[in-house]
MARGUFI-391551 format. One record per residue: z, x, y of N, C-alpha, C, O, CB in turn; residue in one letter. Coordinates in steps of 0.1 Angstrom, whole numbers, padded with zeros to 4 digits, always signed. Atoms other than C-alpha are relative to their C-alpha. Glycine has a CB too. Example, Ala and Ser with C-alpha at 12.3 -4.5 7.8 and 13.67 -1.06 7.14 Angstrom:
! MARGUFI-391551
+0000+0009-0012+0078+0123-0045+0000+0009+0012+0007+0019+0012+0012-0010+0000a +0000-0009-0011+0071+0137-0011+0008-0008+0011+0009-0003+0022-0014+0004+0005s 
***
This chain:
! MARGUFI-391551
+0000+0008-0012+0000+0000+0000+0000+0009+0013-0007+0006+0022+0012-0009+0000x -0001-0009-0011+0008+0028+0023-0014+0006+0004-0017+0008+0016+0010+0012-0002x +0013-0005-0002-0027+0043+0019-0009-0010+0007-0016-0006+0016-0006+0004-0013x +0009+0010-0007-0044+0010+0029+0005-0002+0014-0004-0004+0023+0001-0013-0008x -0005+0001-0014-0022+0008+0060-0005+0012+0008-0009+0011+0020+0015-0001+0001x +0005-0012-0007-0031+0044+0069-0015-0001+0003-0020+0002+0014+0002+0013-0008x +0014+0002-0002-0068+0036+0064-0002-0011+0012-0011-0008+0020-0007-0005-0013x +0001+0011-0011-0064+0004+0086+0003+0006+0013-0004+0004+0023+0009-0011-0003x -0003-0006-0013-0047+0024+0113-0011+0009+0005-0014+0009+0017+0013+0008-0001x +0011-0009-0003-0075+0050+0113-0012-0009+0006-0017-0006+0016-0004+0008-0011x +0011+0009-0005-0101+0022+0116+0003-0007+0013-0005-0008+0022-0003-0011-0011x -0004+0007-0012-0082+0004+0142-0001+0010+0013-0004+0005+0023+0015-0005-0001x +0001-0010-0011-0080+0036+0164-0015+0002+0003-0018+0004+0015+0006+0014-0004x +0014-0003-0003-0118+0041+0160-0007-0012+0006-0017-0011+0013-0007+0003-0013x +0006+0012-0005-0126+0005+0169+0008-0005+0012+0017-0014+0011-0001-0011-0011x -0006+0004-0013-0116+0000+0206-0011-0005+0009-0021+0002+0011+0008+0012+0006x +0009+0006-0009-0134-0023+0229+0006-0003+0014+0018-0006+0015-0006-0013-0006x -0004+0004-0013-0132-0029+0266+0001-0015+0000-0004-0022-0009-0009+0005+0011x -0001+0014-0001-0124-0064+0278-0014-0007+0001-0016-0017-0005+0008-0004+0013x +0013+0006-0002-0160-0070+0288-0008+0001-0014-0015-0009-0017-0008+0008+0010x +0007-0001+0013-0173-0057+0254+0006-0011-0010-0002-0017-0018+0003+0014-0006x -0006+0010+0009-0148-0080+0236-0006-0014+0004-0009-0022-0006+0015+0000+0002x +0006+0013-0004-0161-0110+0256-0014-0002-0005-0018-0012-0010+0000-0002+0015x +0014+0001+0005-0197-0102+0247+0000-0001-0015-0008-0009-0021-0008+0013+0004x +0000+0002+0015-0188-0098+0210+0004-0014-0004-0001-0019-0014+0010+0011-0006x -0004+0014+0003-0171-0132+0210-0011-0010+0002-0010-0021-0004+0012-0003+0008x +0011+0010-0003-0203-0148+0222-0011+0001-0012-0019-0008-0013-0007+0004+0013x +0010-0002+0011-0223-0135+0191+0002-0011-0011+0013-0015-0014+0001+0013-0006x -0001+0009+0011-0231-0159+0163+0001+0008-0013+0000+0020-0013-0013-0010-0001x -0003-0007+0013-0225-0151+0126-0012+0010-0004-0009+0021-0009+0002-0010-0011x +0011-0009+0004-0260-0137+0120-0001+0013+0009-0003+0023+0003-0014-0008+0001x +0000-0012-0009-0258-0114+0150+0011+0010-0003+0009+0022-0003+0001-0005+0015x -0012-0009+0004-0224-0101+0139-0004+0007-0013-0001+0019-0014+0012-0009-0002x +0004-0007+0012-0238-0094+0104-0010+0011+0002-0009+0022-0004-0005-0010-0010x +0010-0010-0003-0268-0075+0118+0007+0012+0007+0004+0023+0004-0011-0006+0010x -0008-0011-0007-0244-0055+0141+0007+0008-0010+0007+0021-0010+0009-0006+0010x -0008-0007+0010-0222-0046+0111-0009+0008-0009-0007+0020-0011+0008-0010-0009x +0010-0008+0009-0252-0036+0089-0006+0012+0007-0008+0022+0001-0011-0010-0005x +0006-0011-0007-0267-0015+0116+0010+0012+0002+0006+0023+0001-0005-0004+0014x -0010-0011-0001-0234+0004+0121+0002+0007-0014+0004+0019-0014+0014-0006+0005x -0001-0006+0013-0231+0009+0083-0012+0009-0003-0010+0020-0009+0001-0011-0011x +0011-0009+0002-0266+0023+0083+0001+0013+0007-0002+0023+0002-0013-0008+0005x -0003-0013-0007-0257+0048+0110+0010+0009-0007+0008+0021-0008+0005-0004+0014x -0010-0008+0007-0226+0059+0091-0006+0006-0012-0004+0018-0015+0012-0009-0004x +0006-0005+0012-0246+0063+0059-0010+0011+0004-0010+0022-0003-0008-0011-0007x +0009-0010-0005-0273+0083+0078+0007+0013+0004+0002+0024+0002-0009-0005+0011x -0008-0012-0005-0247+0106+0094+0006+0008-0012+0007+0020-0011+0012-0005+0009x -0006-0007+0012-0232+0114+0059-0011+0008-0008-0008+0017-0015+0007-0010-0009x +0010-0007+0008-0266+0124+0045-0007+0011+0007-0016+0017+0002-0011-0010-0004x 
***
């Protein structure tokens, strides 16, 4: 359990949005959010290779 909390804390530190960014993200629909997530995962995967 401790490991998962540590992982969450690390992710939480990495994911910081300004107030304006948060407002824009809240306006997105489900499809837009999924596309955003997939594009970020693609970037992470590309960086590792």
